[in-house]
C-alpha angles and dihedrals in degrees: 000000000000101000093182093057094044090049090049091053093047093048091047090051091050093050101037115054093193092054090048090053092050093045092053097041100039114010093174091060095042093049101040094104094052128084102230135162119242088253091056092048090050090052092055092044091056099037121103128207093262091056094047093047091047094059112092132186087255089066090062093045090051091050091050091050092051092047091052091050092051094047092052093057 
């Protein structure tokens, strides 16, 4: 999973209302310029606006910290 790309898309949706509308109404169109895994595409296809607005940059930092801890074991 490309966390940086997913984070970029989420932050763009939070900042740009038109992108959020397109992402929710037609994810394939909104995501066509991004290199995403099928799992990432499925996430955006099933996400609603509340979910996308609720994700903050801190969520990604937390996930990175946990991944680093697990890889150092």
